[in-house]
C-alpha positions as CSV (number, residue, x, y, z in Angstrom):
1,M,-3.2,88.6,-72.8
2,T,-0.7,87.9,-75.0
3,L,-0.8,86.8,-78.6
4,T,0.3,83.2,-77.4
5,I,-3.4,82.5,-76.1
6,S,-4.2,79.1,-76.7
7,L,-5.9,78.1,-80.1
8,S,-8.6,76.0,-78.5
9,S,-9.9,78.9,-76.2
10,M,-9.9,81.1,-78.8
11,L,-11.6,78.6,-81.5
12,R,-14.6,78.4,-78.4
13,F,-14.4,82.1,-78.0
14,S,-15.1,82.7,-81.6
15,A,-17.5,80.2,-82.2
16,S,-19.6,81.6,-79.2
17,K,-19.3,85.0,-80.1
18,L,-20.3,84.4,-84.1
19,T,-23.3,82.1,-82.9
20,T,-24.2,85.3,-80.5
21,M,-23.8,88.0,-83.1
22,A,-25.8,85.9,-85.6
23,S,-28.6,85.5,-83.0
24,R,-28.6,89.0,-82.0
25,R,-28.9,90.2,-85.8
26,A,-31.4,87.6,-86.7
27,A,-33.5,88.9,-83.5
28,R,-32.9,92.6,-84.4
29,I,-33.9,92.1,-88.3
30,A,-37.1,90.5,-87.6
31,S,-38.0,93.0,-84.4
32,S,-37.4,95.8,-86.7
33,S,-38.6,94.7,-90.1
34,C,-42.1,96.2,-89.5
35,S,-41.1,99.4,-88.4
36,F,-37.9,100.1,-90.6
37,S,-37.9,103.3,-92.4
38,T,-35.0,105.1,-94.1
39,T,-36.1,108.6,-94.3
40,P,-39.3,110.5,-92.8
41,T,-40.3,111.6,-96.1
42,Q,-39.1,108.6,-98.6
43,S,-39.6,111.4,-101.4
44,Q,-37.1,113.5,-99.9
45,K,-33.2,113.2,-100.1
46,P,-31.8,112.0,-96.7
47,K,-29.8,114.8,-94.7
48,A,-26.2,113.4,-94.3
49,V,-23.6,115.3,-92.4
50,F,-19.7,114.4,-92.9
51,L,-18.6,115.7,-89.4
52,N,-14.8,115.8,-90.4
53,A,-14.6,115.6,-94.1
54,S,-11.1,117.5,-94.2
55,R,-9.9,114.4,-92.9
56,L,-10.6,112.6,-96.1
57,D,-10.7,115.6,-98.4
58,Y,-7.5,117.5,-97.4
59,D,-6.4,118.4,-100.7
60,D,-10.0,119.3,-102.1
61,K,-9.6,116.8,-104.9
62,L,-12.5,114.5,-104.2
63,D,-15.5,113.8,-106.4
64,W,-18.7,114.5,-103.9
65,S,-21.5,113.9,-106.8
66,G,-22.3,110.6,-105.9
67,L,-23.3,111.5,-102.3
68,Q,-24.8,114.6,-103.2
69,R,-27.1,112.7,-106.0
70,I,-28.4,110.7,-103.2
71,C,-28.5,112.8,-100.0
72,D,-28.7,116.4,-98.8
73,L,-25.3,116.5,-97.7
74,R,-23.1,118.7,-95.6
75,L,-19.3,118.4,-95.5
76,N,-17.8,119.9,-92.4
77,P,-14.4,121.0,-93.0
78,S,-12.8,119.8,-89.9
79,D,-10.3,117.0,-89.4
80,A,-11.8,116.2,-86.1
81,V,-14.9,117.5,-84.2
82,R,-14.1,117.6,-80.3
83,D,-16.3,120.1,-78.7
84,K,-19.8,118.0,-77.8
85,D,-21.8,121.2,-78.3
86,A,-20.3,121.6,-81.8
87,M,-21.1,117.9,-82.7
88,I,-24.6,118.1,-81.5
89,E,-25.2,121.0,-83.3
90,L,-23.9,119.7,-86.6
91,V,-26.0,116.4,-86.4
92,R,-29.1,118.6,-85.4
93,D,-32.0,117.1,-88.0
94,A,-29.7,114.7,-89.8
95,D,-30.8,111.5,-91.1
96,I,-27.0,110.1,-91.6
97,V,-23.8,110.9,-90.1
98,I,-20.5,110.3,-91.9
99,T,-17.0,110.0,-90.0
100,K,-13.6,109.0,-90.8
101,E,-11.4,107.9,-88.0
102,M,-12.8,110.1,-85.6
103,I,-14.1,109.2,-82.1
104,V,-17.8,110.1,-81.2
105,P,-17.7,109.9,-77.7
106,S,-20.6,107.7,-75.9
107,D,-22.1,110.6,-73.9
108,Y,-21.9,112.9,-77.1
109,F,-23.8,110.1,-79.0
110,D,-26.6,110.1,-76.2
111,E,-27.5,113.5,-77.3
112,F,-27.8,112.7,-81.0
113,P,-31.4,113.5,-82.2
114,P,-34.1,110.9,-83.0
115,T,-33.5,112.1,-86.5
116,V,-30.3,110.1,-87.1
117,R,-31.0,106.4,-88.4
118,L,-27.6,105.5,-89.8
119,L,-24.1,106.0,-88.8
120,C,-21.5,105.6,-91.5
121,E,-17.6,105.3,-90.9
122,A,-15.8,105.9,-94.0
123,G,-13.1,103.3,-93.3
124,T,-12.7,99.9,-92.2
125,G,-12.0,100.1,-88.5
126,F,-15.2,101.0,-86.5
127,N,-13.7,101.2,-82.7
128,N,-14.1,104.8,-82.8
129,L,-18.0,104.8,-83.0
130,P,-20.3,103.9,-80.1
131,V,-21.8,100.6,-82.1
132,T,-23.3,98.8,-79.0
133,Q,-25.4,102.2,-78.2
134,A,-26.2,102.6,-81.7
135,R,-27.7,99.0,-81.6
136,V,-29.7,99.7,-78.4
137,R,-31.5,102.5,-80.6
138,N,-31.8,100.5,-83.5
139,I,-29.5,102.5,-85.6
140,P,-27.1,100.4,-87.9
141,V,-23.6,101.2,-88.3
142,C,-21.7,101.1,-91.7
143,N,-17.9,100.5,-92.7
144,V,-16.2,100.2,-95.8
145,P,-13.8,97.0,-95.2
146,T,-12.3,96.7,-98.6
147,Y,-11.6,100.1,-99.9
148,S,-7.9,100.1,-99.2
149,T,-6.6,96.4,-99.7
150,E,-4.0,97.2,-102.6
151,A,-2.9,100.4,-101.3
152,V,-2.2,99.2,-97.6
153,A,-0.8,96.1,-98.7
154,H,1.6,98.2,-101.0
155,M,2.4,100.5,-98.2
156,A,4.1,97.1,-96.1
157,I,5.7,96.1,-99.2
158,T,7.0,99.7,-99.6
159,Y,8.7,99.7,-96.4
160,L,10.0,96.3,-96.9
161,M,11.8,97.2,-99.9
162,N,13.3,100.4,-98.7
163,F,14.7,98.5,-95.6
164,S,16.1,95.8,-97.9
165,V,18.5,98.6,-99.5
166,S,19.0,100.9,-96.5
167,M,17.1,103.4,-98.5
168,F,16.3,105.4,-95.5
169,Q,19.3,105.9,-94.1
170,Q,20.9,106.5,-97.3
171,Q,18.7,109.7,-97.6
172,E,19.6,110.5,-94.2
173,M,23.3,110.8,-95.2
174,L,22.6,112.6,-98.2
175,L,20.3,115.4,-96.0
176,N,23.7,115.7,-93.7
177,D,25.8,116.3,-96.8
178,D,27.5,112.7,-96.3
179,R,28.4,111.2,-99.7
180,A,30.4,108.5,-98.9
181,N,28.6,105.9,-100.3
182,F,29.1,107.7,-103.8
183,L,32.7,108.0,-103.1
184,G,33.9,105.0,-101.6
185,P,33.1,101.7,-100.3
186,F,29.5,101.3,-99.7
187,T,28.8,101.4,-95.7
188,L,25.2,100.4,-95.3
189,P,23.5,96.8,-95.5
190,L,21.8,95.5,-98.7
191,S,20.0,92.4,-98.9
192,E,17.9,90.8,-102.1
193,I,14.3,90.1,-101.3
194,N,14.1,86.7,-103.0
195,G,14.4,83.8,-100.8
196,K,13.9,86.2,-97.7
197,T,10.7,85.2,-95.3
198,I,7.7,87.2,-94.3
199,A,6.1,86.7,-91.3
200,L,2.4,88.0,-91.4
201,V,0.9,88.3,-88.0
202,G,-2.9,87.8,-88.4
203,G,-2.3,87.9,-92.1
204,A,-4.9,85.5,-93.6
205,G,-7.3,88.4,-94.0
206,R,-7.8,90.7,-97.2
207,I,-4.8,92.9,-96.7
208,G,-2.4,90.1,-95.2
209,T,-3.0,88.1,-98.2
210,K,-2.6,90.8,-100.6
211,V,0.9,91.4,-99.1
212,A,1.5,87.7,-99.3
213,Q,0.7,87.2,-102.9
214,I,3.1,90.5,-103.7
215,A,5.9,88.7,-101.6
216,L,5.5,85.7,-103.4
217,A,5.7,87.2,-106.8
218,L,9.0,88.9,-105.5
219,G,10.4,85.3,-104.6
220,M,9.9,85.4,-100.6
221,H,8.6,82.6,-98.2
222,V,5.6,83.4,-96.1
223,K,4.7,82.7,-93.0
224,I,0.8,83.4,-91.6
225,S,-0.1,83.1,-88.3
226,S,-4.1,82.7,-87.7
227,R,-6.0,81.6,-84.8
228,K,-7.4,78.6,-86.8
229,G,-3.8,77.4,-87.4
230,S,-4.7,76.7,-90.9
231,L,-6.3,78.4,-94.6
232,P,-9.3,77.3,-95.7
233,P,-9.5,75.6,-98.5
234,N,-11.2,78.0,-100.7
235,H,-8.4,80.6,-99.6
236,V,-6.2,81.7,-102.8
237,L,-3.2,80.6,-100.7
238,H,-4.2,77.6,-99.7
239,G,-1.7,74.8,-100.7
240,H,0.9,77.3,-101.9
241,H,4.3,75.0,-101.4
242,R,6.1,78.6,-100.3
243,V,3.4,79.4,-97.7
244,E,2.6,78.0,-94.2
245,C,0.2,79.0,-92.0
246,T,0.2,78.3,-88.3
247,S,-1.4,79.2,-85.0
248,D,1.9,79.4,-83.3
249,V,2.9,83.2,-83.9
250,D,6.5,82.9,-81.9
251,S,7.2,80.2,-84.4
252,I,7.2,82.5,-87.4
253,L,8.6,85.5,-85.7
254,Q,11.7,83.4,-85.3
255,V,12.4,82.8,-88.8
256,A,11.2,86.1,-90.2
257,D,13.4,88.5,-91.9
258,Y,10.6,91.0,-92.2
259,V,7.5,90.8,-89.9
260,S,4.3,92.8,-91.0
261,L,1.3,93.1,-88.6
262,H,-2.2,92.5,-89.9
263,T,-4.2,92.0,-86.9
264,P,-7.3,94.0,-86.1
265,L,-7.8,95.9,-83.2
266,N,-10.2,94.6,-80.4
267,D,-10.1,93.9,-76.7
268,Q,-8.0,90.3,-77.6
269,T,-5.3,92.2,-79.7
270,R,-4.7,95.4,-78.0
271,G,-1.3,96.1,-76.9
272,T,-0.3,92.0,-77.5
273,F,2.5,92.6,-79.6
274,G,5.6,93.8,-77.6
275,R,8.7,92.9,-75.8
276,K,7.9,89.2,-75.9
277,Q,7.4,89.0,-79.6
278,I,9.9,91.3,-80.4
279,Q,12.6,89.5,-78.3
280,Q,11.6,86.2,-80.6
281,M,12.9,88.2,-83.9
282,K,15.8,87.9,-85.5
283,P,18.4,90.6,-84.9
284,T,18.5,91.6,-88.2
285,A,14.8,91.6,-88.8
286,F,12.3,94.4,-89.5
287,L,9.0,95.0,-88.0
288,I,6.5,96.7,-90.2
289,N,2.8,97.8,-89.2
290,T,0.1,99.2,-91.1
291,S,-2.9,97.8,-89.1
292,R,-3.7,99.6,-85.8
293,G,-1.1,101.0,-83.8
294,A,-2.5,99.9,-80.8
295,V,-2.1,96.3,-81.6
296,C,1.5,97.2,-80.3
297,N,2.7,97.9,-76.6
298,E,4.1,100.9,-77.8
299,D,6.2,101.5,-74.6
300,E,7.7,98.0,-75.3
301,L,8.3,98.5,-78.7
302,I,10.5,101.6,-78.0
303,E,12.5,100.3,-75.3
304,C,13.3,97.3,-77.6
305,M,14.1,99.6,-80.3
306,E,16.1,101.7,-77.9
307,E,18.0,98.5,-76.8
308,G,18.4,97.7,-80.6
309,I,17.0,94.3,-80.3
310,I,16.1,94.2,-84.1
311,Q,17.1,95.9,-86.8
312,G,14.7,98.4,-87.7
313,A,10.8,99.2,-87.5
314,G,8.5,101.0,-90.0
315,L,5.0,102.2,-88.5
316,D,2.4,103.7,-91.0
317,V,0.2,103.5,-87.3
318,T,0.8,104.7,-84.1
319,T,-1.2,104.3,-80.9
320,T,-2.2,107.6,-81.0
321,E,-2.1,109.7,-84.3
322,P,0.1,111.5,-84.3
323,P,2.1,110.5,-81.3
324,S,2.6,112.6,-78.7
325,P,4.9,116.0,-79.1
326,D,7.2,114.2,-76.4
327,S,6.8,110.6,-77.4
328,K,10.2,108.8,-78.2
329,L,9.0,107.5,-81.4
330,W,9.9,110.8,-83.1
331,G,13.9,110.6,-82.4
332,L,14.7,107.2,-82.4
333,K,17.1,106.3,-85.3
334,N,15.7,102.9,-86.0
335,V,12.1,103.7,-86.2
336,Y,10.6,105.0,-89.6
337,L,7.3,106.9,-89.2
338,S,4.7,107.6,-91.9
339,P,1.4,109.6,-90.9
340,H,-1.0,106.6,-91.8
341,T,0.0,106.8,-95.4
342,G,-1.7,103.6,-96.2
343,W,-5.1,105.0,-97.4
344,R,-4.2,108.5,-98.3
345,R,-3.5,108.0,-102.0
346,L,-5.8,109.8,-104.2
347,E,-7.7,106.9,-105.8
348,T,-8.2,105.1,-102.4
349,R,-9.8,108.3,-101.0
350,Q,-12.3,108.4,-104.0
351,R,-13.0,104.5,-103.8
352,L,-13.9,105.4,-100.2
353,V,-16.2,108.1,-101.1
354,D,-18.0,105.7,-103.7
355,M,-18.0,102.9,-101.8
356,T,-19.7,104.9,-98.8
357,V,-22.4,106.0,-101.6
358,D,-23.0,102.5,-102.1
359,N,-23.8,101.9,-98.5
360,I,-25.9,104.9,-98.3
361,Q,-27.7,104.1,-101.4
362,S,-28.4,100.6,-99.7
363,F,-29.5,102.5,-96.8
364,V,-32.0,104.3,-98.9
365,D,-33.5,101.5,-100.9
366,A,-33.7,99.1,-98.1
367,K,-36.9,97.9,-97.2
368,S,-35.6,96.2,-94.1
369,E,-32.2,96.5,-92.4
370,S,-31.1,93.5,-93.6
371,D,-31.1,95.1,-97.2
372,I,-28.5,97.3,-95.8
373,I,-24.7,96.4,-97.1
374,N,-21.7,96.6,-94.6
375,V,-23.6,96.6,-91.3
376,V,-21.2,95.6,-88.3
377,N,-23.3,96.2,-85.1
């Protein structure tokens, strides 16, 4: 499936999906309202384990006191737990399991003890968790959808501004002891940002909207692709004279100086930005991805960058993180990588911890599942 899927079919799918999700959520809340409980003994703190706390607190600078106040908290000093027996041992007797971008395989989850009553993803994306299986066991799954809106938007704009003045190439020259641009005619392309066009693919959501607002402040023109083809009347950018929204992705790729991806990763978007889309872009354009690496067809992206179809690409996310040791991404001269830096700023990570506290506090205080915030299943 490609990003050119028809608007009518996507709307039918979305409407059907939303109706089904609403019905299922209403049914499960009704069925669980009488039996819902948060902890075996309400007077005790729930036991919580953060399976890969070092993924978030890699510098030991985060304040965990909020979680420690409401939970008997165990922080496992690991970036990821991959061994099945180790994971099962860590969650033994736990009421709450917290993860950060760590895959919990379905067969591992099958052996989680009956004490587990809540899964918390310390992040926005939750495709790493077995949400459907959790629902079968009547276990809510929570995420934190808004903690990094500004930070990720700033990351996209950081790439854009560096591209506009060839900053990456200039630093590479200096590291190679090449000072030609200080001594003679400047040899790298430079361009103003104001008056240029940025295309935001799937950019009507929180992060895309923040990128658009910054771009507008810089004097840019903004093109947004959306399944609906228009912004709702209550959208902050609705009616702005320098903002256009369309369902025709190709039309905005063709005119953009910068293309920034903001689509969520799901079965409909996986691998859908590839050669066909890149070939629609200007040869002088730049691609920026701060959403999810797997929305790109990475093999086709690499081929296009090897062929020089566009000027460059800035990737804060890749299909696997990090890319495999033999990935060609590491060595491409026109591809610039960062290690999913968008969420890693200290303030952003602390906000994530604090908002995870909010999720768990709502769980602890809940009389029924409908009282829990940010449930995704």
